[in-house]
C-alpha positions in Angstrom: 0.0 0.0 0.0 2.8 2.4 0.9 4.7 1.6 -2.3 1.5 2.2 -4.3 1.1 5.7 -2.7 4.7 6.6 -3.5 4.1 5.5 -7.1 1.0 7.6 -7.4 2.7 10.7 -6.0 5.6 10.3 -8.4 3.3 10.0 -11.3 1.3 13.0 -10.2 4.6 15.1 -10.0 5.6 13.9 -13.4 2.3 15.0 -14.9 2.0 18.4 -13.1 5.7 19.4 -12.7 8.3 19.8 -15.3 11.7 20.7 -13.8 14.2 22.1 -16.3 17.6 22.0 -14.5 18.9 23.6 -11.3 20.6 27.1 -11.3 23.1 27.6 -8.4 24.2 31.2 -7.6 26.4 32.7 -4.9 26.4 36.5 -4.0 27.6 38.9 -1.4 25.4 40.7 1.1 24.4 44.1 -0.1 24.8 43.4 -3.8 22.3 42.6 -6.5 21.5 39.4 -8.3 19.8 38.6 -11.6 18.0 35.3 -12.3 17.4 34.4 -16.0 14.6 31.9 -16.5 14.3 30.6 -20.1 11.1 29.1 -21.5 9.9 27.4 -24.6 8.1 28.8 -27.6 4.3 29.1 -27.0 4.6 30.5 -23.4 5.1 34.1 -24.4 1.7 35.2 -23.2 1.6 33.0 -20.1 1.9 34.3 -16.5 5.4 34.1 -15.0 6.4 33.7 -11.4 9.3 33.7 -9.0 8.5 31.8 -5.9 10.6 31.0 -2.8 10.6 28.0 -0.5 10.0 24.4 -0.6 7.9 23.5 -3.6 4.9 22.3 -1.6 5.0 25.5 0.6 6.4 28.0 -1.9 5.3 31.7 -1.8 5.3 33.9 -4.9 7.5 36.9 -4.4 6.7 38.5 -7.8 4.6 37.6 -10.8 3.4 39.1 -14.1 -0.1 39.8 -15.2 -1.4 38.1 -18.3 -1.0 40.1 -21.5 0.9 42.7 -19.5 2.4 45.8 -21.3 5.0 47.0 -20.7 6.9 43.8 -19.8 8.3 45.2 -16.5 7.0 44.4 -13.1 8.2 45.9 -9.8 7.5 44.8 -6.3 9.7 46.0 -3.4 13.3 44.8 -4.0 12.2 42.5 -6.9 11.9 43.4 -10.6 10.8 41.1 -13.4 11.3 41.7 -17.0 9.8 39.3 -19.6 11.7 39.4 -23.0 9.3 37.6 -25.2 11.6 37.8 -28.2 14.4 35.9 -26.5 11.8 33.9 -24.4 13.6 34.6 -21.1 12.2 36.4 -18.1 14.7 38.0 -15.8 14.2 38.6 -12.0 16.5 41.1 -10.3 16.8 41.2 -6.5 18.5 44.3 -5.1 20.3 45.0 -1.8 20.7 41.3 -0.9 20.7 40.1 2.7 21.4 36.8 4.5 17.7 36.1 4.6 17.5 36.0 0.8 19.4 32.7 0.8 17.3 29.7 -0.1 15.5 27.9 -2.9 13.6 29.8 -5.6 11.4 28.6 -8.5 11.0 30.2 -11.9 7.5 29.2 -12.8 5.2 29.5 -15.9 1.5 28.8 -15.4 0.2 26.9 -18.4 -3.2 26.4 -16.9 -3.0 22.8 -15.8 0.7 22.3 -14.9 3.7 24.4 -14.0 6.9 24.7 -16.0 9.5 25.4 -13.4 13.3 25.9 -12.9 14.9 25.5 -9.5 17.3 28.3 -8.4 19.5 28.0 -5.3 20.9 31.2 -4.0 23.5 31.6 -1.2 24.2 35.1 0.2 27.5 35.4 2.0 28.2 38.0 4.7 29.9 41.1 3.4 31.9 43.8 5.1 30.0 47.1 5.2 31.8 50.5 5.3 29.6 53.5 6.0 31.5 56.7 6.9 30.7 60.4 6.8 33.8 62.6 6.6 34.0 66.4 6.9 37.0 68.2 5.4 37.2 72.0 5.7 33.5 72.6 5.5 33.1 70.2 2.6 31.1 67.1 3.5 31.9 63.8 1.8 29.4 61.0 2.5 30.1 57.4 1.5 26.9 55.4 1.1 26.9 51.7 1.9 30.0 50.1 0.4 30.4 46.4 0.6 33.8 44.8 0.3 34.3 41.2 -0.6 37.5 39.2 -1.2 37.4 39.8 -4.8 40.0 41.4 -7.1 37.3 43.7 -8.7 35.9 44.8 -5.3 39.4 45.3 -3.9 40.5 47.5 -6.7 37.3 49.6 -6.3 38.1 50.1 -2.7 41.7 51.2 -3.4 40.6 53.7 -6.0 38.1 55.3 -3.6 40.8 55.6 -1.0 43.2 57.2 -3.5 40.7 59.8 -4.6 39.9 60.7 -1.0 43.6 61.3 -0.2 44.1 63.5 -3.2 41.1 65.7 -2.3 42.4 65.9 1.3 45.9 67.1 0.3 44.3 69.7 -2.0 42.2 71.1 0.7 45.2 71.3 3.0 47.3 73.2 0.5 44.6 75.7 -0.2 43.8 76.3 3.4 47.4 76.5 4.8 48.7 78.9 2.2 46.8 82.0 3.5 47.8 81.1 7.1 51.4 81.2 6.2 51.1 84.5 4.5 49.4 86.0 7.6 51.8 84.6 10.1 54.8 85.8 8.3 54.0 89.1 6.5 57.7 90.1 6.2 59.8 87.3 4.7 62.9 89.6 4.0 65.0 91.9 6.1 64.6 95.7 5.6 66.9 97.3 3.1 69.2 100.1 4.3 68.8 103.5 2.5 71.1 104.3 -0.4 74.1 106.6 0.2 72.9 109.0 -2.5 69.8 109.7 -0.5 71.7 111.1 2.5 72.3 114.9 2.2 75.5 116.4 3.7 75.0 119.3 6.2 77.7 121.7 7.6 78.6 121.0 11.1 77.0 124.1 12.5 75.6 124.3 16.0 74.3 127.2 18.2 76.1 125.9 21.2 79.4 125.2 19.5 80.5 127.9 17.0 82.6 126.7 14.1 86.2 127.5 13.5 85.4 129.5 10.4 83.3 132.0 12.4 86.1 132.4 15.0 88.7 133.0 12.2 86.5 135.6 10.6 86.0 137.5 13.8 89.8 137.5 14.4 90.6 138.9 11.0 88.0 141.7 11.5 89.6 142.7 14.8 93.0 142.7 13.3 91.9 144.9 10.5 90.5 147.4 13.0 93.7 147.6 15.0 96.0 148.3 12.0 94.4 151.7 11.0 94.8 152.8 14.6 98.5 152.0 14.6 99.0 153.8 11.4 97.3 157.0 12.7 99.5 157.0 15.8 102.7 156.7 13.8 101.8 159.6 11.6 101.1 161.9 14.5 
């Protein structure tokens, strides 16, 4: 009896479920992930789903409407685009977190059975850098930046650090130059006046008469004595 029940369940699943492979993906916390779900010709107008959980207890996280135009559907962090020419619908999940890990199902409702593709996503923990830096009244804000042990992510982090150091050195040079000019207004010693600009003056003083004046007075007195001597001799 038990074997008969298992055979019936297997046959029921074979009739109502068509599994077309398993997609395995691994992402970093904080990033985005895109899941591409191909389908066959004839399903262009059918409703598409992305569900999460065990198949028997799955919950649809996003789905399209029948004959929907345009082909984009948005719901929270989920976006679904149905490319009917390529026969691929793509679901994008933004800002991944650890709770997004699990089993997903790409589904197409054909009316009486589901065409499905299993997708297993693992979200690893990432390192989050969130800093707000103020440099001389200029505010630089880094939004959430997640770093993983990856060559591409590591090079991105190094380039951001380099650009920050360059802007910091530029601000320092612009701000310190006026301070130096104010602190040291005279950078050279005062120059002495030129010799040609000094005018020569006679050494005359009211308290100390010059030798020229004394000689003139002596000559005048001598000139006055000589006529007197001559008059006396004539007499």
